[in-house]
PDB file as gemmi writes it, atoms N, CA and C in Angstrom:
CRYST1    1.000    1.000    1.000  90.00  90.00  90.00 P 1                      
ATOM      1  N   MET A   1     119.787  76.945 160.446  1.00  0.00           N  
ATOM      2  CA  MET A   1     119.462  77.342 159.285  1.00  0.00           C  
ATOM      3  C   MET A   1     120.601  78.409 158.747  1.00  0.00           C  
ATOM      4  N   THR A   2     121.094  78.186 157.412  1.00  0.00           N  
ATOM      5  CA  THR A   2     122.370  78.823 156.868  1.00  0.00           C  
ATOM      6  C   THR A   2     121.755  80.089 156.312  1.00  0.00           C  
ATOM      7  N   VAL A   3     122.828  81.026 156.141  1.00  0.00           N  
ATOM      8  CA  VAL A   3     122.346  82.436 155.786  1.00  0.00           C  
ATOM      9  C   VAL A   3     121.673  82.476 154.320  1.00  0.00           C  
ATOM     10  N   LYS A   4     122.223  81.560 153.502  1.00  0.00           N  
ATOM     11  CA  LYS A   4     121.457  81.277 152.052  1.00  0.00           C  
ATOM     12  C   LYS A   4     120.027  80.803 152.261  1.00  0.00           C  
ATOM     13  N   ASP A   5     119.932  80.020 153.245  1.00  0.00           N  
ATOM     14  CA  ASP A   5     118.519  79.549 153.486  1.00  0.00           C  
ATOM     15  C   ASP A   5     117.501  80.669 154.035  1.00  0.00           C  
ATOM     16  N   TYR A   6     117.997  81.563 154.990  1.00  0.00           N  
ATOM     17  CA  TYR A   6     117.349  82.484 155.446  1.00  0.00           C  
ATOM     18  C   TYR A   6     117.111  83.695 154.491  1.00  0.00           C  
ATOM     19  N   ILE A   7     117.888  83.813 153.689  1.00  0.00           N  
ATOM     20  CA  ILE A   7     117.829  84.988 152.360  1.00  0.00           C  
ATOM     21  C   ILE A   7     116.492  84.331 151.574  1.00  0.00           C  
ATOM     22  N   THR A   8     116.738  83.019 151.224  1.00  0.00           N  
ATOM     23  CA  THR A   8     115.786  82.353 150.071  1.00  0.00           C  
ATOM     24  C   THR A   8     114.517  82.422 150.787  1.00  0.00           C  
ATOM     25  N   GLN A   9     114.409  82.169 152.050  1.00  0.00           N  
ATOM     26  CA  GLN A   9     112.928  82.027 152.658  1.00  0.00           C  
ATOM     27  C   GLN A   9     112.248  83.689 152.960  1.00  0.00           C  
ATOM     28  N   LYS A  10     113.137  84.446 153.289  1.00  0.00           N  
ATOM     29  CA  LYS A  10     112.603  85.923 153.328  1.00  0.00           C  
ATOM     30  C   LYS A  10     111.847  86.304 152.015  1.00  0.00           C  
ATOM     31  N   PHE A  11     112.697  86.085 150.971  1.00  0.00           N  
ATOM     32  CA  PHE A  11     112.172  86.380 149.558  1.00  0.00           C  
ATOM     33  C   PHE A  11     110.970  85.658 148.999  1.00  0.00           C  
ATOM     34  N   GLN A  12     110.866  84.395 149.451  1.00  0.00           N  
ATOM     35  CA  GLN A  12     109.879  83.331 149.100  1.00  0.00           C  
ATOM     36  C   GLN A  12     108.733  83.857 149.700  1.00  0.00           C  
ATOM     37  N   THR A  13     108.454  84.772 150.700  1.00  0.00           N  
ATOM     38  CA  THR A  13     107.265  84.961 151.363  1.00  0.00           C  
ATOM     39  C   THR A  13     106.614  86.157 150.556  1.00  0.00           C  
ATOM     40  N   PHE A  14     107.163  86.770 149.543  1.00  0.00           N  
ATOM     41  CA  PHE A  14     106.778  87.535 148.645  1.00  0.00           C  
ATOM     42  C   PHE A  14     106.652  87.035 147.099  1.00  0.00           C  
ATOM     43  N   GLY A  15     106.849  85.708 147.141  1.00  0.00           N  
ATOM     44  CA  GLY A  15     106.788  85.050 145.784  1.00  0.00           C  
ATOM     45  C   GLY A  15     107.980  85.158 144.993  1.00  0.00           C  
ATOM     46  N   ILE A  16     109.316  85.643 145.508  1.00  0.00           N  
ATOM     47  CA  ILE A  16     110.308  85.674 144.598  1.00  0.00           C  
ATOM     48  C   ILE A  16     111.343  84.573 144.786  1.00  0.00           C  
ATOM     49  N   GLN A  17     111.844  83.936 143.809  1.00  0.00           N  
ATOM     50  CA  GLN A  17     112.652  83.119 143.722  1.00  0.00           C  
ATOM     51  C   GLN A  17     114.019  83.613 143.291  1.00  0.00           C  
ATOM     52  N   LEU A  18     115.079  83.473 144.061  1.00  0.00           N  
ATOM     53  CA  LEU A  18     116.376  84.119 143.841  1.00  0.00           C  
ATOM     54  C   LEU A  18     117.419  82.920 143.092  1.00  0.00           C  
ATOM     55  N   SER A  19     118.065  83.476 142.149  1.00  0.00           N  
ATOM     56  CA  SER A  19     118.918  82.763 141.566  1.00  0.00           C  
ATOM     57  C   SER A  19     120.413  82.658 142.656  1.00  0.00           C  
ATOM     58  N   GLU A  20     121.209  81.680 142.184  1.00  0.00           N  
ATOM     59  CA  GLU A  20     122.314  81.412 143.114  1.00  0.00           C  
ATOM     60  C   GLU A  20     123.194  82.821 142.865  1.00  0.00           C  
ATOM     61  N   ALA A  21     123.210  83.463 141.819  1.00  0.00           N  
ATOM     62  CA  ALA A  21     124.004  84.818 141.661  1.00  0.00           C  
ATOM     63  C   ALA A  21     123.259  85.806 142.393  1.00  0.00           C  
ATOM     64  N   ASP A  22     122.056  85.760 142.564  1.00  0.00           N  
ATOM     65  CA  ASP A  22     121.305  86.823 143.499  1.00  0.00           C  
ATOM     66  C   ASP A  22     121.851  86.569 144.908  1.00  0.00           C  
ATOM     67  N   LEU A  23     121.848  85.233 145.449  1.00  0.00           N  
ATOM     68  CA  LEU A  23     122.136  84.978 146.742  1.00  0.00           C  
ATOM     69  C   LEU A  23     123.522  85.397 147.064  1.00  0.00           C  
ATOM     70  N   LEU A  24     124.392  85.081 145.926  1.00  0.00           N  
ATOM     71  CA  LEU A  24     125.815  85.569 146.174  1.00  0.00           C  
ATOM     72  C   LEU A  24     126.012  87.059 146.393  1.00  0.00           C  
ATOM     73  N   ASP A  25     125.292  87.719 145.626  1.00  0.00           N  
ATOM     74  CA  ASP A  25     125.300  89.150 145.637  1.00  0.00           C  
ATOM     75  C   ASP A  25     125.047  89.731 147.173  1.00  0.00           C  
ATOM     76  N   VAL A  26     123.966  89.120 147.581  1.00  0.00           N  
ATOM     77  CA  VAL A  26     123.419  89.538 148.860  1.00  0.00           C  
ATOM     78  C   VAL A  26     124.499  89.034 150.157  1.00  0.00           C  
ATOM     79  N   CYS A  27     125.094  87.904 149.914  1.00  0.00           N  
ATOM     80  CA  CYS A  27     125.945  87.361 150.978  1.00  0.00           C  
ATOM     81  C   CYS A  27     127.286  88.236 150.750  1.00  0.00           C  
ATOM     82  N   LEU A  28     127.748  88.690 149.556  1.00  0.00           N  
ATOM     83  CA  LEU A  28     129.049  89.567 149.353  1.00  0.00           C  
ATOM     84  C   LEU A  28     128.741  90.770 149.963  1.00  0.00           C  
ATOM     85  N   ASN A  29     127.577  91.360 149.717  1.00  0.00           N  
ATOM     86  CA  ASN A  29     127.116  92.569 150.409  1.00  0.00           C  
ATOM     87  C   ASN A  29     127.187  92.537 151.782  1.00  0.00           C  
ATOM     88  N   SER A  30     126.778  91.514 152.374  1.00  0.00           N  
ATOM     89  CA  SER A  30     126.682  91.385 153.782  1.00  0.00           C  
ATOM     90  C   SER A  30     128.124  91.002 154.499  1.00  0.00           C  
ATOM     91  N   LYS A  31     128.937  90.546 153.490  1.00  0.00           N  
ATOM     92  CA  LYS A  31     130.264  90.113 153.844  1.00  0.00           C  
ATOM     93  C   LYS A  31     130.174  88.806 154.781  1.00  0.00           C  
ATOM     94  N   ILE A  32     129.074  87.990 154.654  1.00  0.00           N  
ATOM     95  CA  ILE A  32     128.917  86.735 155.352  1.00  0.00           C  
ATOM     96  C   ILE A  32     129.085  85.703 154.404  1.00  0.00           C  
ATOM     97  N   SER A  33     129.526  84.407 154.619  1.00  0.00           N  
ATOM     98  CA  SER A  33     129.204  83.551 153.698  1.00  0.00           C  
ATOM     99  C   SER A  33     128.013  82.782 153.715  1.00  0.00           C  
ATOM    100  N   GLY A  34     127.309  82.352 152.681  1.00  0.00           N  
ATOM    101  CA  GLY A  34     125.982  82.025 152.637  1.00  0.00           C  
ATOM    102  C   GLY A  34     125.858  80.579 153.134  1.00  0.00           C  
ATOM    103  N   GLU A  35     127.003  80.032 153.418  1.00  0.00           N  
ATOM    104  CA  GLU A  35     126.982  78.679 154.282  1.00  0.00           C  
ATOM    105  C   GLU A  35     127.172  78.831 155.739  1.00  0.00           C  
ATOM    106  N   ASP A  36     127.493  80.205 156.128  1.00  0.00           N  
ATOM    107  CA  ASP A  36     127.572  80.444 157.667  1.00  0.00           C  
ATOM    108  C   ASP A  36     126.066  80.072 158.279  1.00  0.00           C  
ATOM    109  N   GLU A  37     126.162  79.781 159.562  1.00  0.00           N  
ATOM    110  CA  GLU A  37     124.873  79.625 160.350  1.00  0.00           C  
ATOM    111  C   GLU A  37     124.295  80.987 160.645  1.00  0.00           C  
ATOM    112  N   MET A  38     123.020  81.368 160.268  1.00  0.00           N  
ATOM    113  CA  MET A  38     122.175  82.489 160.633  1.00  0.00           C  
ATOM    114  C   MET A  38     122.147  82.464 162.055  1.00  0.00           C  
ATOM    115  N   ASN A  39     122.557  83.676 162.602  1.00  0.00           N  
ATOM    116  CA  ASN A  39     122.402  84.080 164.081  1.00  0.00           C  
ATOM    117  C   ASN A  39     122.208  85.426 164.322  1.00  0.00           C  
ATOM    118  N   GLN A  40     122.118  85.693 165.620  1.00  0.00           N  
ATOM    119  CA  GLN A  40     121.729  87.184 165.999  1.00  0.00           C  
ATOM    120  C   GLN A  40     122.908  88.119 165.677  1.00  0.00           C  
ATOM    121  N   ASP A  41     124.206  87.621 165.731  1.00  0.00           N  
ATOM    122  CA  ASP A  41     125.324  88.378 165.475  1.00  0.00           C  
ATOM    123  C   ASP A  41     125.362  88.773 163.937  1.00  0.00           C  
ATOM    124  N   CYS A  42     125.016  88.270 162.863  1.00  0.00           N  
ATOM    125  CA  CYS A  42     125.029  88.502 161.605  1.00  0.00           C  
ATOM    126  C   CYS A  42     123.567  89.057 161.126  1.00  0.00           C  
ATOM    127  N   HIS A  43     122.560  88.937 161.829  1.00  0.00           N  
ATOM    128  CA  HIS A  43     121.157  89.285 161.358  1.00  0.00           C  
ATOM    129  C   HIS A  43     121.051  90.829 160.953  1.00  0.00           C  
ATOM    130  N   SER A  44     121.628  91.656 161.325  1.00  0.00           N  
ATOM    131  CA  SER A  44     121.660  93.174 160.950  1.00  0.00           C  
ATOM    132  C   SER A  44     122.208  93.322 159.702  1.00  0.00           C  
ATOM    133  N   ARG A  45     123.492  92.696 159.441  1.00  0.00           N  
ATOM    134  CA  ARG A  45     124.178  92.730 158.437  1.00  0.00           C  
ATOM    135  C   ARG A  45     123.420  92.177 157.101  1.00  0.00           C  
ATOM    136  N   VAL A  46     122.827  90.974 157.454  1.00  0.00           N  
ATOM    137  CA  VAL A  46     122.087  90.268 156.322  1.00  0.00           C  
ATOM    138  C   VAL A  46     120.849  91.134 155.811  1.00  0.00           C  
ATOM    139  N   THR A  47     120.266  91.670 156.864  1.00  0.00           N  
ATOM    140  CA  THR A  47     118.942  92.408 156.681  1.00  0.00           C  
ATOM    141  C   THR A  47     119.216  93.581 155.943  1.00  0.00           C  
ATOM    142  N   VAL A  48     120.240  94.390 156.179  1.00  0.00           N  
ATOM    143  CA  VAL A  48     120.761  95.414 155.199  1.00  0.00           C  
ATOM    144  C   VAL A  48     121.207  95.210 153.995  1.00  0.00           C  
ATOM    145  N   ALA A  49     121.942  93.905 153.949  1.00  0.00           N  
ATOM    146  CA  ALA A  49     122.218  93.565 152.530  1.00  0.00           C  
ATOM    147  C   ALA A  49     120.986  93.112 151.586  1.00  0.00           C  
ATOM    148  N   ILE A  50     119.962  92.501 152.286  1.00  0.00           N  
ATOM    149  CA  ILE A  50     118.723  92.270 151.554  1.00  0.00           C  
ATOM    150  C   ILE A  50     117.972  93.502 151.119  1.00  0.00           C  
ATOM    151  N   ALA A  51     118.028  94.624 151.941  1.00  0.00           N  
ATOM    152  CA  ALA A  51     117.340  95.815 151.681  1.00  0.00           C  
ATOM    153  C   ALA A  51     117.999  96.575 150.545  1.00  0.00           C  
ATOM    154  N   LYS A  52     119.413  96.582 150.602  1.00  0.00           N  
ATOM    155  CA  LYS A  52     120.051  97.096 149.564  1.00  0.00           C  
ATOM    156  C   LYS A  52     120.014  96.316 148.156  1.00  0.00           C  
ATOM    157  N   PHE A  53     119.675  95.030 148.171  1.00  0.00           N  
ATOM    158  CA  PHE A  53     119.528  94.222 147.155  1.00  0.00           C  
ATOM    159  C   PHE A  53     118.027  94.496 146.442  1.00  0.00           C  
ATOM    160  N   ILE A  54     117.156  94.926 147.068  1.00  0.00           N  
ATOM    161  CA  ILE A  54     115.585  95.061 146.714  1.00  0.00           C  
ATOM    162  C   ILE A  54     115.447  96.011 145.495  1.00  0.00           C  
ATOM    163  N   PRO A  55     116.190  97.103 145.240  1.00  0.00           N  
ATOM    164  CA  PRO A  55     115.925  98.010 144.168  1.00  0.00           C  
ATOM    165  C   PRO A  55     116.231  97.068 142.981  1.00  0.00           C  
ATOM    166  N   SER A  56     117.241  96.495 143.005  1.00  0.00           N  
ATOM    167  CA  SER A  56     117.548  95.630 141.756  1.00  0.00           C  
ATOM    168  C   SER A  56     116.430  94.856 141.196  1.00  0.00           C  
ATOM    169  N   LEU A  57     115.705  94.265 142.370  1.00  0.00           N  
ATOM    170  CA  LEU A  57     114.635  93.332 141.913  1.00  0.00           C  
ATOM    171  C   LEU A  57     113.384  93.999 141.171  1.00  0.00           C  
ATOM    172  N   LEU A  58     113.292  95.301 141.419  1.00  0.00           N  
ATOM    173  CA  LEU A  58     112.269  96.151 140.960  1.00  0.00           C  
ATOM    174  C   LEU A  58     112.327  96.371 139.351  1.00  0.00           C  
ATOM    175  N   LEU A  59     113.801  95.962 138.875  1.00  0.00           N  
ATOM    176  CA  LEU A  59     114.018  96.270 137.489  1.00  0.00           C  
ATOM    177  C   LEU A  59     113.568  95.056 136.704  1.00  0.00           C  
ATOM    178  N   ARG A  60     113.091  94.016 137.362  1.00  0.00           N  
ATOM    179  CA  ARG A  60     112.767  92.659 136.727  1.00  0.00           C  
ATOM    180  C   ARG A  60     111.301  92.537 136.519  1.00  0.00           C  
ATOM    181  N   ALA A  61     110.840  91.642 135.550  1.00  0.00           N  
ATOM    182  CA  ALA A  61     109.432  91.555 135.525  1.00  0.00           C  
ATOM    183  C   ALA A  61     108.854  90.826 136.728  1.00  0.00           C  
ATOM    184  N   THR A  62     107.521  91.412 137.008  1.00  0.00           N  
ATOM    185  CA  THR A  62     106.763  91.020 138.084  1.00  0.00           C  
ATOM    186  C   THR A  62     105.953  89.719 137.931  1.00  0.00           C  
ATOM    187  N   SER A  63     105.827  89.452 136.872  1.00  0.00           N  
ATOM    188  CA  SER A  63     105.085  88.056 136.597  1.00  0.00           C  
ATOM    189  C   SER A  63     105.630  87.474 135.241  1.00  0.00           C  
ATOM    190  N   ILE A  64     105.667  86.183 135.321  1.00  0.00           N  
ATOM    191  CA  ILE A  64     106.131  85.483 134.089  1.00  0.00           C  
ATOM    192  C   ILE A  64     105.290  84.279 133.747  1.00  0.00           C  
ATOM    193  N   GLY A  65     104.707  83.986 132.368  1.00  0.00           N  
ATOM    194  CA  GLY A  65     104.102  83.051 132.183  1.00  0.00           C  
ATOM    195  C   GLY A  65     104.640  82.492 130.955  1.00  0.00           C  
ATOM    196  N   GLU A  66     104.485  80.948 131.023  1.00  0.00           N  
ATOM    197  CA  GLU A  66     104.842  80.142 129.904  1.00  0.00           C  
ATOM    198  C   GLU A  66     104.427  78.812 129.821  1.00  0.00           C  
ATOM    199  N   SER A  67     104.065  78.533 128.916  1.00  0.00           N  
ATOM    200  CA  SER A  67     103.241  77.061 128.655  1.00  0.00           C  
ATOM    201  C   SER A  67     102.056  76.674 129.685  1.00  0.00           C  
ATOM    202  N   GLY A  68     101.489  77.711 130.111  1.00  0.00           N  
ATOM    203  CA  GLY A  68     100.312  77.461 131.003  1.00  0.00           C  
ATOM    204  C   GLY A  68     100.768  77.688 132.634  1.00  0.00           C  
ATOM    205  N   PHE A  69     101.876  78.106 132.608  1.00  0.00           N  
ATOM    206  CA  PHE A  69     102.443  78.112 134.103  1.00  0.00           C  
ATOM    207  C   PHE A  69     102.893  79.339 134.063  1.00  0.00           C  
ATOM    208  N   SER A  70     102.418  80.153 135.292  1.00  0.00           N  
ATOM    209  CA  SER A  70     102.478  81.436 135.632  1.00  0.00           C  
ATOM    210  C   SER A  70     103.086  81.701 136.897  1.00  0.00           C  
ATOM    211  N   MET A  71     104.020  82.756 137.107  1.00  0.00           N  
ATOM    212  CA  MET A  71     104.468  83.078 138.441  1.00  0.00           C  
ATOM    213  C   MET A  71     104.497  84.579 138.595  1.00  0.00           C  
ATOM    214  N   SER A  72     104.082  85.186 139.791  1.00  0.00           N  
ATOM    215  CA  SER A  72     104.130  86.682 139.932  1.00  0.00           C  
ATOM    216  C   SER A  72     104.502  86.773 141.453  1.00  0.00           C  
ATOM    217  N   TRP A  73     104.879  88.190 141.739  1.00  0.00           N  
ATOM    218  CA  TRP A  73     105.382  88.286 143.170  1.00  0.00           C  
ATOM    219  C   TRP A  73     104.822  89.699 143.557  1.00  0.00           C  
ATOM    220  N   ASN A  74     104.725  89.735 144.783  1.00  0.00           N  
ATOM    221  CA  ASN A  74     103.967  90.782 145.621  1.00  0.00           C  
ATOM    222  C   ASN A  74     105.061  92.069 145.531  1.00  0.00           C  
ATOM    223  N   ILE A  75     104.719  92.998 144.541  1.00  0.00           N  
ATOM    224  CA  ILE A  75     105.714  94.173 144.446  1.00  0.00           C  
ATOM    225  C   ILE A  75     105.491  95.133 145.427  1.00  0.00           C  
ATOM    226  N   GLU A  76     104.164  95.383 145.775  1.00  0.00           N  
ATOM    227  CA  GLU A  76     104.021  96.390 146.753  1.00  0.00           C  
ATOM    228  C   GLU A  76     104.444  95.761 148.252  1.00  0.00           C  
ATOM    229  N   GLY A  77     104.274  94.581 148.566  1.00  0.00           N  
ATOM    230  CA  GLY A  77     104.743  94.006 149.746  1.00  0.00           C  
ATOM    231  C   GLY A  77     106.121  94.179 149.965  1.00  0.00           C  
ATOM    232  N   ILE A  78     107.026  93.874 148.834  1.00  0.00           N  
ATOM    233  CA  ILE A  78     108.397  94.080 148.956  1.00  0.00           C  
ATOM    234  C   ILE A  78     108.929  95.436 149.228  1.00  0.00           C  
ATOM    235  N   LYS A  79     108.163  96.206 148.439  1.00  0.00           N  
ATOM    236  CA  LYS A  79     108.516  97.816 148.556  1.00  0.00           C  
ATOM    237  C   LYS A  79     108.290  98.169 150.227  1.00  0.00           C  
ATOM    238  N   GLN A  80     107.223  97.780 150.705  1.00  0.00           N  
ATOM    239  CA  GLN A  80     106.934  97.977 152.051  1.00  0.00           C  
ATOM    240  C   GLN A  80     107.909  97.364 153.054  1.00  0.00           C  
ATOM    241  N   TYR A  81     108.442  96.167 152.791  1.00  0.00           N  
ATOM    242  CA  TYR A  81     109.521  95.556 153.442  1.00  0.00           C  
ATOM    243  C   TYR A  81     110.655  96.375 153.606  1.00  0.00           C  
ATOM    244  N   TYR A  82     111.070  96.748 152.163  1.00  0.00           N  
ATOM    245  CA  TYR A  82     112.233  97.703 151.801  1.00  0.00           C  
ATOM    246  C   TYR A  82     112.219  99.030 152.685  1.00  0.00           C  
ATOM    247  N   SER A  83     110.996  99.707 152.640  1.00  0.00           N  
ATOM    248  CA  SER A  83     110.968 100.843 153.412  1.00  0.00           C  
ATOM    249  C   SER A  83     111.001 100.595 155.002  1.00  0.00           C  
ATOM    250  N   PHE A  84     110.526  99.509 155.381  1.00  0.00           N  
ATOM    251  CA  PHE A  84     110.598  99.081 156.701  1.00  0.00           C  
ATOM    252  C   PHE A  84     112.002  98.924 157.106  1.00  0.00           C  
ATOM    253  N   ALA A  85     112.672  98.171 156.311  1.00  0.00           N  
ATOM    254  CA  ALA A  85     114.302  97.977 156.632  1.00  0.00           C  
ATOM    255  C   ALA A  85     115.005  99.143 156.506  1.00  0.00           C  
ATOM    256  N   CYS A  86     114.810 100.229 155.641  1.00  0.00           N  
ATOM    257  CA  CYS A  86     115.428 101.382 155.552  1.00  0.00           C  
ATOM    258  C   CYS A  86     115.134 102.291 156.769  1.00  0.00           C  
ATOM    259  N   LYS A  87     114.060 102.029 157.257  1.00  0.00           N  
ATOM    260  CA  LYS A  87     113.834 103.071 158.576  1.00  0.00           C  
ATOM    261  C   LYS A  87     114.458 102.433 159.667  1.00  0.00           C  
ATOM    262  N   GLN A  88     114.470 101.090 159.963  1.00  0.00           N  
ATOM    263  CA  GLN A  88     114.908 100.221 160.938  1.00  0.00           C  
ATOM    264  C   GLN A  88     116.489 100.548 161.207  1.00  0.00           C  
ATOM    265  N   TYR A  89     117.085 100.529 159.845  1.00  0.00           N  
ATOM    266  CA  TYR A  89     118.630 100.387 159.834  1.00  0.00           C  
ATOM    267  C   TYR A  89     119.169 101.793 159.614  1.00  0.00           C  
ATOM    268  N   GLY A  90     118.362 102.746 159.255  1.00  0.00           N  
ATOM    269  CA  GLY A  90     118.950 104.280 159.009  1.00  0.00           C  
ATOM    270  C   GLY A  90     119.467 104.177 157.668  1.00  0.00           C  
ATOM    271  N   LEU A  91     118.845 103.670 156.705  1.00  0.00           N  
ATOM    272  CA  LEU A  91     119.229 103.657 155.273  1.00  0.00           C  
ATOM    273  C   LEU A  91     118.564 104.680 154.548  1.00  0.00           C  
ATOM    274  N   LYS A  92     118.960 105.295 153.353  1.00  0.00           N  
ATOM    275  CA  LYS A  92     118.341 106.057 152.591  1.00  0.00           C  
ATOM    276  C   LYS A  92     117.311 105.292 151.765  1.00  0.00           C  
ATOM    277  N   ASP A  93     116.000 105.488 151.936  1.00  0.00           N  
ATOM    278  CA  ASP A  93     114.984 104.830 151.111  1.00  0.00           C  
ATOM    279  C   ASP A  93     114.925 105.456 149.520  1.00  0.00           C  
ATOM    280  N   GLU A  94     115.443 104.805 148.700  1.00  0.00           N  
ATOM    281  CA  GLU A  94     115.667 105.014 147.255  1.00  0.00           C  
ATOM    282  C   GLU A  94     114.350 104.786 146.568  1.00  0.00           C  
ATOM    283  N   LEU A  95     113.425 104.180 147.145  1.00  0.00           N  
ATOM    284  CA  LEU A  95     112.193 103.804 146.100  1.00  0.00           C  
ATOM    285  C   LEU A  95     111.113 104.593 146.517  1.00  0.00           C  
ATOM    286  N   ASN A  96     111.111 105.086 147.824  1.00  0.00           N  
ATOM    287  CA  ASN A  96     109.761 105.910 148.246  1.00  0.00           C  
ATOM    288  C   ASN A  96     110.187 107.236 148.703  1.00  0.00           C  
ATOM    289  N   VAL A  97     110.696 108.115 147.512  1.00  0.00           N  
ATOM    290  CA  VAL A  97     111.005 109.517 147.804  1.00  0.00           C  
ATOM    291  C   VAL A  97     109.704 110.304 148.191  1.00  0.00           C  
ATOM    292  N   LYS A  98     109.832 110.994 149.334  1.00  0.00           N  
ATOM    293  CA  LYS A  98     108.500 111.766 149.658  1.00  0.00           C  
ATOM    294  C   LYS A  98     109.003 113.203 149.163  1.00  0.00           C  
ATOM    295  N   PRO A  99     108.007 113.904 148.483  1.00  0.00           N  
ATOM    296  CA  PRO A  99     108.220 115.281 148.179  1.00  0.00           C  
ATOM    297  C   PRO A  99     108.578 116.278 149.539  1.00  0.00           C  
ATOM    298  N   LYS A 100     109.387 117.160 149.320  1.00  0.00           N  
ATOM    299  CA  LYS A 100     110.018 118.144 150.364  1.00  0.00           C  
ATOM    300  C   LYS A 100     109.249 119.569 150.098  1.00  0.00           C  
ATOM    301  N   VAL A 101     108.687 120.115 151.093  1.00  0.00           N  
ATOM    302  CA  VAL A 101     108.169 121.473 150.864  1.00  0.00           C  
ATOM    303  C   VAL A 101     109.358 122.285 151.359  1.00  0.00           C  
ATOM    304  N   THR A 102     109.629 123.253 150.597  1.00  0.00           N  
ATOM    305  CA  THR A 102     110.534 124.238 150.950  1.00  0.00           C  
ATOM    306  C   THR A 102     110.083 125.881 150.745  1.00  0.00           C  
ATOM    307  N   PHE A 103     110.362 126.526 151.497  1.00  0.00           N  
ATOM    308  CA  PHE A 103     110.036 127.949 151.414  1.00  0.00           C  
ATOM    309  C   PHE A 103     111.104 129.027 150.877  1.00  0.00           C  
ATOM    310  N   LEU A 104     110.449 129.851 150.009  1.00  0.00           N  
ATOM    311  CA  LEU A 104     111.428 130.653 149.489  1.00  0.00           C  
ATOM    312  C   LEU A 104     111.667 132.097 150.241  1.00  0.00           C  
TER     313      LEU A 104                                                      
END                                                                             
């Protein structure tokens, strides 16, 4: 399986179709060619690049309808995946900011 195939399938589980430009962005962020073989050595870099790409997805429409055809994706699921990936790889979770209590 190529890196591009892996990225595409990871997003398909949430109902998200990525464009070639989206795939290129994720691949460039991971510094791995989309044509490379997906393996254990590049898994972490690809997963981190996917997590860093997710906030840009949330700026898009979550459902599209045209001529009787409609498509939507699981926004809560992708947010949960993002939060999981951030925790797993020590990334700052930009989407799920939790309030902090400070004492004066």
